C-alpha positions as CSV (number, residue, x, y, z in Angstrom):
1,M,-13.5,160.3,47.6
2,D,-11.6,158.2,45.1
3,G,-13.2,155.9,42.5
4,A,-12.5,152.7,44.5
5,S,-14.2,154.1,47.6
6,L,-17.2,155.3,45.6
7,L,-17.6,151.9,44.0
8,A,-17.5,150.3,47.5
9,E,-20.2,152.7,48.7
10,L,-22.4,151.9,45.8
11,E,-22.0,148.1,46.3
12,N,-23.3,148.6,49.9
13,L,-26.5,150.4,48.8
14,S,-29.7,148.4,48.6
15,T,-31.9,148.6,45.5
16,D,-34.3,151.0,47.2
17,D,-31.4,153.2,48.5
18,L,-29.9,153.3,45.0
19,A,-33.3,154.3,43.5
20,S,-33.7,157.0,46.1
21,L,-30.2,158.3,45.4
22,L,-31.0,158.5,41.7
23,G,-34.3,160.4,42.5
24,R,-36.6,157.6,41.3
25,G,-38.8,155.1,43.1
26,T,-38.5,151.4,42.8
27,P,-40.4,150.2,39.6
28,R,-43.7,148.7,40.7
29,Q,-44.4,145.0,40.0
30,L,-48.1,145.0,39.1
31,G,-50.5,142.1,38.6
32,P,-54.1,141.7,37.5
33,G,-56.6,143.0,40.0
34,D,-54.2,145.5,41.6
35,R,-55.8,148.9,42.4
36,I,-53.7,151.7,41.1
37,E,-53.7,155.5,40.7
38,G,-51.7,157.6,38.3
39,V,-51.5,160.9,36.3
40,V,-52.6,161.2,32.7
41,V,-49.5,162.0,30.7
42,R,-50.9,161.8,27.1
43,I,-54.0,161.0,25.1
44,S,-54.2,159.5,21.7
45,S,-57.1,158.2,19.6
46,G,-58.9,155.6,21.7
47,S,-56.2,155.4,24.5
48,I,-55.4,157.3,27.7
49,F,-51.8,156.9,28.9
50,V,-51.2,157.1,32.7
51,D,-48.0,157.3,34.6
52,V,-48.3,154.8,37.5
53,G,-44.7,154.7,38.6
54,A,-44.0,151.5,36.6
55,K,-41.3,150.9,34.0
56,S,-43.9,151.7,31.3
57,E,-47.0,153.8,31.1
58,A,-50.4,152.2,31.8
59,V,-53.2,152.5,29.3
60,F,-57.0,153.0,29.7
61,D,-59.4,152.3,26.8
62,A,-61.0,155.7,26.2
63,A,-64.4,153.9,25.7
64,E,-64.5,153.4,29.5
65,F,-65.1,157.1,29.9
66,E,-68.0,157.5,27.4
67,G,-70.9,159.5,28.7
68,Q,-68.6,161.3,31.3
69,T,-66.3,164.2,31.3
70,A,-63.3,163.2,29.2
71,P,-60.0,163.0,31.2
72,R,-57.3,165.6,30.4
73,V,-53.5,165.6,30.7
74,G,-52.6,166.1,34.3
75,D,-55.8,164.5,35.7
76,T,-55.4,161.8,38.4
77,L,-57.2,158.6,37.5
78,S,-57.6,155.3,39.4
79,G,-58.5,151.9,38.2
80,F,-57.5,148.2,38.3
81,V,-54.9,146.3,36.4
82,A,-56.5,144.1,33.7
83,T,-53.3,142.7,32.3
84,A,-49.6,143.4,32.9
85,G,-46.9,141.9,30.7
86,Q,-44.5,142.4,27.8
87,R,-47.2,144.2,25.9
88,G,-47.6,146.8,28.8
89,I,-50.1,147.5,31.5
90,Q,-53.8,147.6,30.5
91,L,-56.1,149.3,33.0
92,T,-59.8,149.1,33.6
93,R,-62.2,151.1,35.8
94,H,-64.1,147.9,36.8
95,L,-63.1,144.8,38.7
96,G,-63.0,141.7,36.6
97,G,-60.9,138.8,35.5
98,E,-58.7,136.5,37.6
99,G,-57.5,139.2,40.0
100,A,-61.0,140.5,40.8
101,W,-61.4,138.7,44.1
102,D,-57.9,139.4,45.2
103,A,-58.5,143.1,44.5
104,L,-61.7,143.0,46.5
105,E,-60.0,141.4,49.5
106,Q,-57.3,144.0,49.4
107,A,-59.9,146.8,49.2
108,A,-61.6,145.4,52.2
109,A,-58.3,145.2,54.1
110,D,-57.1,148.7,53.4
111,G,-60.4,150.5,53.1
112,T,-60.0,151.6,49.5
113,Q,-63.0,152.3,47.4
114,V,-64.4,150.4,44.5
115,E,-66.8,151.6,41.8
116,G,-70.1,149.8,41.3
117,R,-73.4,150.1,39.6
118,V,-76.8,149.8,41.5
119,E,-78.6,147.2,39.5
120,S,-81.8,146.5,41.4
121,R,-83.3,146.6,44.9
122,N,-85.4,144.5,47.3
123,P,-86.9,145.4,50.8
124,G,-83.5,144.7,52.4
125,G,-81.1,146.5,50.1
126,F,-79.5,146.8,46.7
127,A,-77.8,144.5,44.2
128,I,-74.5,146.1,43.2
129,K,-72.4,145.1,40.2
130,L,-68.6,145.5,40.7
131,G,-67.4,144.6,37.3
132,S,-67.9,140.9,37.0
133,I,-68.8,140.4,40.7
134,R,-72.2,141.0,42.3
135,A,-72.4,142.5,45.8
136,F,-75.1,143.6,48.3
137,C,-75.6,147.0,49.9
138,P,-78.1,147.1,52.8
139,V,-80.6,149.9,52.7
140,S,-79.0,151.5,55.7
141,H,-75.7,151.7,53.9
142,I,-76.8,153.2,50.6
143,S,-76.5,156.8,51.9
144,R,-75.8,158.6,55.2
145,L,-78.9,160.8,54.5
146,P,-82.4,159.3,54.1
147,A,-84.2,159.5,50.8
148,E,-87.9,159.8,50.2
149,D,-87.8,157.5,47.3
150,L,-85.2,154.6,47.4
151,D,-85.6,154.1,43.7
152,V,-83.5,157.2,43.0
153,W,-80.4,155.1,43.5
154,L,-81.2,152.6,40.7
155,G,-78.9,152.8,37.7
156,R,-76.3,154.9,39.4
157,T,-72.6,154.2,39.2
158,M,-70.8,155.4,42.4
159,P,-68.0,154.5,44.8
160,F,-68.4,151.9,47.6
161,Q,-66.4,150.6,50.5
162,V,-66.1,146.8,50.9
163,I,-67.1,146.0,54.5
164,E,-67.4,142.2,54.4
165,I,-66.5,139.2,52.2
166,R,-67.7,135.8,53.3
167,D,-67.7,132.8,51.1
168,R,-67.9,134.8,47.9
169,D,-70.7,137.0,49.4
170,V,-69.7,140.7,49.3
171,V,-71.3,143.4,51.3
172,V,-70.5,147.0,50.4
173,S,-71.4,150.5,51.7
174,H,-71.8,153.8,50.0
175,R,-72.7,155.5,53.3
176,K,-69.1,155.0,54.6
177,V,-67.8,156.8,51.5
178,E,-70.2,159.7,52.1
179,E,-69.3,159.8,55.8
180,A,-65.6,160.2,55.1
181,A,-66.4,163.1,52.7
182,A,-68.9,164.7,55.2
183,E,-66.2,165.0,57.8
184,S,-64.2,167.3,55.6
185,E,-67.3,169.1,54.4
186,A,-68.5,169.7,58.0
187,A,-65.2,171.4,58.9
188,T,-65.8,173.9,56.0
189,T,-69.4,174.4,57.1
190,W,-68.5,175.1,60.7
191,A,-65.9,177.7,59.6
192,G,-68.5,179.7,57.6
193,L,-71.8,179.1,59.4
194,A,-73.3,182.3,60.7
195,E,-76.6,183.5,62.1
196,G,-79.0,184.7,59.5
197,D,-77.5,182.4,56.8
198,T,-79.9,180.6,54.5
199,R,-78.7,177.1,53.7
200,S,-80.0,174.0,51.9
201,G,-80.2,170.8,53.8
202,V,-81.8,167.3,54.1
203,V,-84.3,166.4,56.8
204,T,-82.7,163.4,58.7
205,G,-85.4,162.8,61.3
206,V,-88.6,164.2,62.8
207,R,-89.5,164.2,66.5
208,D,-92.2,165.6,68.6
209,F,-90.0,168.6,69.6
210,G,-88.7,169.4,66.2
211,A,-86.8,168.1,63.1
212,F,-83.2,167.5,62.5
213,V,-81.6,168.8,59.3
214,D,-78.2,168.1,57.8
215,V,-76.6,171.2,56.4
216,G,-73.2,170.5,54.8
217,G,-72.3,167.7,57.2
218,V,-73.6,169.6,60.3
219,R,-76.7,168.5,62.0
220,G,-79.0,171.3,63.2
221,L,-82.4,171.3,65.0
222,V,-85.6,173.0,63.7
223,P,-87.7,173.4,66.9
224,R,-91.4,172.6,66.5
225,R,-92.4,176.3,66.7
226,E,-90.1,177.0,63.7
227,F,-91.9,174.6,61.2
228,G,-93.9,177.6,59.9
229,W,-95.8,180.6,61.0
230,G,-98.9,178.8,62.0
231,F,-99.3,176.8,65.2
232,D,-100.4,173.9,63.1
233,A,-97.7,174.2,60.4
234,P,-97.0,170.7,59.1
235,A,-93.7,168.9,59.9
236,P,-91.3,168.3,57.0
237,K,-90.9,164.8,55.7
238,T,-87.8,162.7,56.4
239,G,-85.5,162.8,53.4
240,A,-86.9,166.0,52.0
241,R,-84.5,168.7,50.9
242,V,-85.4,172.0,52.5
243,D,-84.1,175.6,52.7
244,V,-83.5,176.7,56.4
245,R,-82.5,179.9,58.1
246,V,-79.8,179.8,60.8
247,L,-81.1,181.2,64.0
248,S,-78.1,180.5,66.3
249,V,-74.7,178.8,66.2
250,D,-72.9,177.5,69.4
251,R,-69.5,176.2,68.4
252,D,-68.6,175.2,72.0
253,T,-71.5,172.8,72.2
254,R,-71.7,172.1,68.5
255,R,-75.4,173.1,68.4
256,V,-77.1,174.8,65.6
257,T,-80.7,176.1,65.7
258,L,-82.6,176.5,62.4
259,S,-85.9,177.7,61.1
260,L,-88.2,176.8,58.2
261,R,-90.1,180.1,58.5
262,D,-90.0,182.4,55.5
263,P,-89.2,185.9,56.8
264,G,-91.0,187.4,53.8
265,A,-94.3,185.8,54.9
266,R,-94.2,187.2,58.5
267,P,-97.9,187.3,59.6
268,W,-97.6,190.4,61.9
269,S,-97.0,192.6,58.8
270,R,-100.8,192.2,58.2
271,V,-101.7,193.8,61.5
272,G,-102.8,197.4,60.9
273,V,-103.4,196.7,57.2
274,D,-105.8,193.7,57.0
275,F,-106.6,193.5,60.7
276,L,-107.4,196.8,62.5
277,E,-108.1,197.7,66.1
278,G,-111.9,197.6,66.7
279,G,-112.5,195.4,63.8
280,T,-114.4,192.1,64.0
281,Y,-113.1,189.0,62.1
282,A,-113.6,185.3,61.8
283,A,-111.0,183.2,63.6
284,K,-110.2,179.6,64.4
285,V,-109.8,178.4,68.0
286,S,-106.2,176.9,68.1
287,R,-105.8,176.0,71.7
288,L,-107.3,176.4,75.2
289,T,-105.7,177.3,78.4
290,D,-106.9,177.9,82.0
291,F,-107.0,181.6,81.4
292,G,-108.6,181.8,77.9
293,A,-108.5,180.7,74.3
294,F,-105.9,181.4,71.6
295,V,-107.4,181.9,68.2
296,A,-105.8,182.4,64.8
297,L,-107.0,185.1,62.5
298,A,-104.6,183.9,59.8
299,P,-101.8,181.3,59.7
300,G,-99.2,182.3,62.3
301,L,-101.3,185.3,63.5
302,E,-102.7,184.4,66.9
303,G,-104.3,186.4,69.7
304,L,-105.7,185.7,73.2
305,V,-109.4,185.8,74.1
306,H,-109.2,186.1,77.9
307,I,-111.6,184.0,79.8
308,S,-113.4,187.2,81.0
309,R,-114.0,188.2,77.3
310,L,-115.3,184.8,76.1
311,S,-118.9,185.7,77.1
312,S,-121.0,188.3,78.9
313,E,-121.8,185.5,81.4
314,H,-119.4,184.1,83.9
315,V,-117.2,181.4,82.4
316,A,-115.6,178.8,84.7
317,R,-113.7,177.0,82.0
318,P,-112.9,178.1,78.4
319,G,-113.9,174.7,77.2
320,D,-117.5,175.4,78.3
321,V,-117.8,178.1,75.6
322,V,-115.5,177.1,72.8
323,T,-113.6,174.0,71.5
324,A,-110.4,173.7,69.6
325,G,-110.9,174.0,65.8
326,Q,-114.1,176.0,66.1
327,T,-114.6,179.1,64.0
328,V,-115.7,182.2,66.0
329,D,-116.1,185.9,65.5
330,V,-113.7,188.0,67.5
331,T,-113.1,191.7,67.9
332,I,-109.6,193.2,68.2
333,V,-109.7,195.2,71.5
334,T,-106.0,196.3,71.6
335,I,-102.9,195.9,69.4
336,D,-99.5,195.8,71.2
337,H,-97.0,196.5,68.4
338,D,-94.0,196.4,70.6
339,R,-94.7,192.9,71.9
340,E,-96.6,191.9,68.8
341,R,-99.7,190.8,70.8
342,L,-103.4,191.0,70.2
343,Q,-106.1,191.2,72.9
344,L,-109.4,189.9,71.5
345,S,-112.9,189.6,72.7
346,M,-116.0,187.6,72.0
347,R,-118.3,189.6,74.3
348,P,-121.3,191.1,72.4
349,D,-120.9,194.4,74.3
350,D,-117.3,194.7,73.0
351,V,-118.5,193.9,69.4
352,E,-121.2,196.6,69.7
353,A,-118.8,199.1,71.2
354,A,-116.4,198.5,68.3
355,A,-119.2,198.9,65.8
356,A,-120.3,202.2,67.4
357,T,-116.8,203.5,67.4
358,R,-116.5,202.9,63.7
359,T,-119.8,204.7,62.9
360,Q,-119.1,207.8,65.0
361,P,-117.6,210.8,63.3
362,A,-113.9,211.2,64.0
363,T,-113.2,213.4,67.0
364,N,-109.9,214.6,65.5
365,A,-111.6,215.9,62.2
366,P,-110.3,219.4,61.3
367,K,-112.7,222.2,62.5
368,Q,-114.2,224.6,59.9
369,S,-112.4,227.9,59.9
370,L,-114.2,231.2,60.4
371,G,-111.7,232.9,58.2
372,T,-109.7,236.0,58.7
373,L,-110.9,239.5,59.8
374,G,-110.8,240.5,56.2
375,D,-113.2,237.7,55.3
376,L,-115.6,238.7,58.1
377,F,-116.0,242.3,57.0
378,A,-116.0,241.5,53.3
379,G,-118.8,243.2,51.5
380,I,-119.4,245.9,54.2
381,K,-119.1,249.4,52.9
382,V,-117.8,252.0,55.1
383,K,-119.4,255.4,54.7
C-alpha cells in the first residue's frame, strides 16, 4: 500500500478505531461524582497514584486509608472523582461534593456498590452515611444472615447497594451485596462438601422439626433429634454461630442434613462402664407411649420400661404409674450392644433378683486345684 492510500485509510478511521489500532483506549472524560476503578502504579509520601485509563494518573490522599491495610503497587482500588481538571484527577473513597447525587443515581441504575458507615439504628433500620449523604438501610437489608444483637453493625464501614432514591431519600442494602458474594461462595461449598465434614455456620431459622443453618452459602437442616444427645436438648438460637457435622449431602435435590451432636460425647460409651446390666439407677421419665415409658439414665441415654415391667400389678396405661419428668429407680434387665438398646424394669422382683445376682459368688470363679500326683504323695516315705 502506498503512502497516499495509507493516509486515505487513516482519514476514514473513527477516533475509537484509531485508538484501538494504536493499542490504547479512548481517554476517559471524567467528572465529579463518577465512580471509577484503577490499578495503583506508584506511591509517594501522602499520595497514591492510580491508572484509571485517563490522560493522566488519578490520585488518592493516603490519609483515606488510615487504620486499614495500606495499598500496594498493583492493587486495584475503586473510588469517586472529587475533582477533575488541569491540576489532574483527585479521587476520594466517599461520595461528596456536587457530583454525589449524580453518582448515587448512577450506582442505583447500574447496581454498583457504594461504601457507607453505619451511624445509628432505630426499630426499623439503620442510618447510613455515604460521604455527605445520609441513607437508610432497613433491618431486613443489613445482612442476609440474622444476628443475635443488631448493635454489632454500629460503627462499621462496608459496601451497600442503592435500591431506591426518592425525593432525596436514599434506601440502601448490604444484604444484596452479601447475596451476590454468597452465590460464588455456595458454588465452592457444594464442590467440597462431604459427609463427615465439620463446618461452621449461622442459624438462620428454627422450626418445630429442626433448625436451618447456613454453611458457606449453602442452607442445611439440623433435624430436631440432632440438636443434642438428650431428648430434651435445647434448640439453637437464631443468629447464633454453631459448629455442625455433615450427615448427608444430596446434590441432585440440593439438600444437606446436619447435626449439632458432639461425637466425642456419645452417651452409649458409658454403657458397660457407668451403667451395668443388673444395676439399679435413678432415671427421669422422658416420654410415655401406649406400650411403656422411656426414661433417661443420662442425657441422650434412654431405655424402655415396658408396660409389663412398670409394676408387679397389672397396668392399663403407663400414665397410671408414672408421669413425664418424674424421677424413678430402674434396673437394667438387658443390654443390646448391637442395636444400642436398654431394657429396663421398675418391678420390685426384678430389682431384688438383680441385687441377689450381684451378691451371689460368681459361678465362673476358678476352682481350687488338687495339685499334681507329686504334690499328693509328697511327704510319704517309701520303705
